[in-house]
N, C-alpha and C positions, 0 to 999 in steps of 0.2 A: 579528380574528385576529392582525392585524400591529401592535399596540402594543406597547411595550417591556414586557418581563417583568422584574419585580424579583426579583433573587437574593435569597433570604432568608438567615438565619445573620449572619456576620461582616460581610458588606457590603450586606446588605439594605437597611439604613436609610441607607446613604451614596449608592448610585448605582444607576441602572437600565442593565442591560447587554443591549444588543439581540443577540438570539438567535433567528434565525428557525427552524432546525432542523427539526422535522417539518412545520412551517407551509410552509416552502419547498417541501419535496416535494409537499405538497397544492396549491400555489399552481401549480407547473410542471405536474403531472400534469393538473389540471383545464383548465388553458389548452390543453394539448395534446390532450386527449380532447375538446375542443370545437372541434378542428381549427385552433386558431390557432397559426401556424408561429412558431418563435422569430425574433426580428429578425436575429440573427447568420447564420442560413441564408439570408437574403435577398442576401447578397453574393456574387456568383458568382465563382469562381477563373478565373483566367488559364489557358488551354489547356496552357502550359508547365507550371504548376504541377501541374495535374491529371495530366499526362504523367509528371512526376517523381514524384508520389505513386504512381502505378500502378507505376512501375518499383520503387520502394522496396518495394511490397507483393509483389513477385515474389520478394523477398529477406527475407520477413517471418520465416523460420525461421533466420536467421542471428544469432549472439549479439551482434554489434556493431551491430544496428539501433539507429539513432538516432531515438528517439521524440520528441526536441524539434524535430528537423528535419521530421519526418512531421507533427507537430502544425502547425508553420507552413505546410507544404505543402498541409495540408487545412483552413486557415482555422480552427483551432482545433476542427476536428471529428475528431480523431484517434480517440477511442474508437468513436464511431459507425462510422466508415470502417472501422476495424480489425474490429469485430465482424461487419459485414456481410460482409467478405471471408472472415473465418475460418468463420463459419457456412456460407458457400458451399462453402470449401475442403474442410471436414470433411463436407459432404454432409448437413448437419442440417436444411436448410431442406426438402429433399426427403423425408428420413427420418421428420420429425415433421409433414410436411404443413402447414408454417407460412405464413401470409399474409404477403407481403414488405411490404405498406404497414404492416400491424399490427406486424411485426418492427422496421422501421425506426422507427416511432413510439415502440415500448418503448425501443429503443436511445438515442433522442433524449432520453426521459423520464431514463433513468439518467444519461446525460452531463449533462443540465441540472440533475440533482439534487446534483451536486458543487458545492462553494463555489469559484469562480474565484479568489476573494481569497486563499484559502490558498496559502502558498508551496509546500507539499508535497502535502498531502492534498486533491488536486483530480482532475479528469478525466485530466489527462495522466499522473499516478501510476497511475490505474486502467488506462489504456491500456498502460503499461510492464508492470505485473503481468500485463495479459492476454497481452501478447506473450510474456513469459517463460513463462507457463503453457503457450502453444502450443508452446515449445520443449521443455519438459519432457514434454508428452503425447506427443512424437515419439520419446522415448528408447525404443530398442527392448524393454528389460525392461519397461516399462508399456504401450507402445503395442500389443504383441502380445495384450494381453488385454482392452484397452478396448472398451466398447461405446458406441454413439452417445449412449446416456443419460449415460454417464461422462463423455464429451467435452463434452457440452453444459452439465453441471452444472459442470465444471471452468471452462469460459470464462465462464459466467455469474456464478459466484461470484468469479472473479478481476475481473471487470468491476465488480461492484456490492459489493465487499467492504468500500469506505469510503464509500458514498454517504451524503450529507447529514453528512459529518464537520465538526465545528464549529470545527477548527483547536485545540482544547485537548484535554488528555488526561482519562482517567477520574478520576484523583485531584482534579483541578480541579473537574469536575462534582460529585463527592462533597462536597468541603469547602466548596462554594457552595451545597449542597443545591438542585441542579438537579433539575427535575421528571423528567428520564429517570433520573437516579440512584435516586430514589425509586421510579419505575416498575419498574426491574429490580433493586431491592434491593441496589445496590451492586456487582453481579456481572456482568462483561463487559457493562457499561453501553453503551459505543459499539457493540460487535460485535452486541449483541441489537438496538440501533437499526437498524444497518445491514441486518441480516436482516429485521427487520419491515417495514422501508421498501421493500426489494426485493419483498417478498411482496405490498406494498400496491400497487405498480406493475405487478406481474404480473397482479393480479386486476382492476385498473382498466383495464389494457390489453386484457385477454381474450386475450392471445397464446396461451394453452394451453387456451382454453374448449372447443375441439373434442375434446380428450383425455378419457378417463375421468376420473371424479372422483378415484379411488383413485389413479391415476397422477400427477395433479397435487398431491395431497396428499403423495405421496411425494417429489416433486420439491422441493416447499416445505421438507419436513424435512431432506432432504439437503442443500439450499441452507443451511439454518440451521446444520447441522453442520459444514459446510466453512467458512462465515464465522466461526463462533465459534472455530473452531481459530486463527484468526490472533491471538487475545487472547495478546499477548506474556507474559502472567502465566501462562500454561499451557505455557510452553516447554519446562520440565523434565518436565512430565508426557508430552509428546510424544516428547521425545528418549529418555526411559528406555524407553518402550514400544517405539520404533524400534529402540534399541540391543539389546533382548531379542529382538525378532523376527530381527534381523540375526545376532545371536550364536547363535541357536538354529536359524537357517535354516528357519524354520516358516512363512514368508510363502507363502500360497498364493493366487495372483492369480486363479485360476479363482474363488476365492470372493469374492462381491459385497462382503462386510465387509472383507475384506483390501484390495480395490481401493480401496475407499472411504477407507481409512485412508492409502493411500499417495497419494490425491488431496489429502487433508488435508496431508500432509507436503509435496507439490508446490506446494500454494497457500502455505504457510507460507514456502518457499524463494522463491517468486516474489514474495511481499510484501517481503521483505528481502533481495533479490538485488542492490541498488544497489552494495554494496562490491564484488561480483563482476563489474561491467561495467568496460569500458575506462575508463582514467583520467578523461578529458574528461567522459564522461557521469558517472561514479560521483562526481566532484567537484562536479558541478552539483547533484546529488540530496543530497549532504552539506550543501551551503551551504544548500539550500531548507528541508531539515529542521531544521537548526539555526536558521534564521531564524523558523521557526515555534514552535519551543521558546522563542527569546528574546522573541517577541511575547507568549506566555503569560506570562513572567516579567515583563515590563513591565506587563501587566494586574494580575499579583498584586501587584507593587509598588505600583501605583496605588491598589489597594484595600486596601493594608496586610495583605496576606496573606503567608504563609510562601512564599518563592520556592521552587518545586518543583526536584527534582535535574534538572541538565542545562539549567535554563532561565535561570540567571544569567549573562548576557553579559560581565559583569566577571570572572567566575571560570570559567566552563565554556567552554573555547576548542573551536572545530570539531575540531582534531586529537586533542585529548584526548577528546573524545566519541566520534570515529570510531573510535580505537583500542580503546576500552573496549567499544564496540558490535561490532565485528569479533571481539574476542578472547573474549567471553563470550557472544555470541549467535549471530553469523554462522558462525564456523569451526566449532564443534561440530555444527551443523546440516548445513552443506554438507559436511563430512567424512563424516558418515553417508550423506547422499545419494549421494556419489561411491561409497561402499561398495555402497549399494543398486543403483546403476546399473551397477556393474561398471567403474568408472573410465573412462567413455567420454571421447571427445575433448571434448564439452561440459563434462563434469564437471572433466576436467583443466584446460580453458581458464578455467573459472570460479574453480577453486582458485588456478591461476596470477595471474589478475587481482587475486584477494583479497590475496594475498602481496605482490604489487608494489605495490598500493594501500596497505596497511598500512605497508609501507617507507617511502612517500613521506610518509604522514602522520607517521610517527615522524621523519622528517628536518625536517618543517615544525614539528613541536612542538619539537625541538631548537634550530632557529633562533630561535623565539619565545622559549625559555629563555634562549638566549644573549643574544639582544636585550635581554630583561628585566634580566638581571644587568648587562649593559653599562650600561643606563641607571640602574639602581640603585646602581651602585657606580662611576660616572664620577668622574673626579678621582683624588686620593691615597686609597688604601686603608689604613685604620688596621689595627692587630693583630687588634682584636676583629672587625672587618669582614671581614678574611681568614679568620678562624676560621670565621665564619658562612658565607662561600663555600664552603669546603671542606666543612662539614657539609651544605650544600645540594647538593654534588655527590656526596656518598656515597649509593650505591643503598639 
C-alpha cells in the first residue's frame, strides 16, 4: 500500500511522487482501532502547561484565542483537547449518549489524519476553524434556534473539513491526473475526499453505532453537505443565495433547511477567517498558507508543469496574495455575515481586524515596491528610465 504512486500524464514518465492520501487515513485508523496509541501522546505534559491549557479553554469563546499557543501547551494535541472540551460544554456527550473512550479515539483519528508537514492545512488549522465555529454557534441570531444535532454537525465538520489534505490544490491533482481527481470526476475533489475520509473514520470508530441507522445516514449526508460547501469554487453560489435571503428577509431558522444553510455559511466563514484575526495571528496564517502555495509551485517547476496562480514565489508576494484574497473572497462574505448577525460585537470586531490587516498588507506591499524600484533604478536615472518610473507609478 505504501509504495510510491506514479503520477500519470505530463510527469508520469519523469518522477514518482510520494502521496499517502487515503492510505495515511487507513494506516492511522487501523493502528488506533487495534488499540495502538500514537507515540506522540506518550509524552506527558508538565502540570504548569496543563494548567495554562485549562485556563485558555475557559476563554475559548474569545475571538483573540491564540491557537498556536494552545497547540504548544497541549503538546500538539490542540484539536483533540479542544473537541473534547467543546463536546462537553455543549452537552453533546450526554445528549447523544457517546462513549468517552470511543469519542476520544475518534478525535485522535481525525487529528492524526492531518499531515503535520503541511505548513497550513494541518491539525492546527482544523483546531482554529473549530474554535471559530464555536464562536459563530454562540451568535444569538443563530444560537437561539440550534439543536444539539446542528451543533454536533457544525463542530465535526469544522474539525474534519480538511482531513488528509495533501498540501496541493485541486488543479494540481487534476493536471497530474491523480486518482482522486478521476474518482470524483474533477469536481470538489479535495472536499469530497475530506468528507469520505471522515465518514470512513466515523464508521470504523463506531462512534454513532448505537444510534438508529436513519439518524447516522442523515448525519453522514449533512456532514458532506457542510464540508462540500468549503469549496472556494462555489463561493459565488453561496454569496448570491445568502444575499437573496438577506434582501428578501425570508430566512426562517425554525426551518431545518435554512439552519443548515446558515451552518454552511458559518463553516465557510470559519474556514477563511484568518484575515479577521488579530494581526499577530493573522500574519502567521498568511505566511503559512503562502509557504504551502510556494511549495506547490516548486513542485510544479521541478516537474516542468505550468506554475499555478499564487504559487510563484518570484512573482506572487505574500502582501499581494493577501490583499487580493481579502478583497475578493473574505470581505464580501464577512460583510454579509455581519448583516445576518445584526452587526454583533464579534462581527464588528472581525471586520475591524480585516480592515486593519488589509491596510498593513498594503503598507508592506508599498514598501516592497519602493525597495524594488530603488534597487532597479539605483545610480543615475536616465530620461527613458524616469519615464518608465512615472508609468509604473500611474494607477
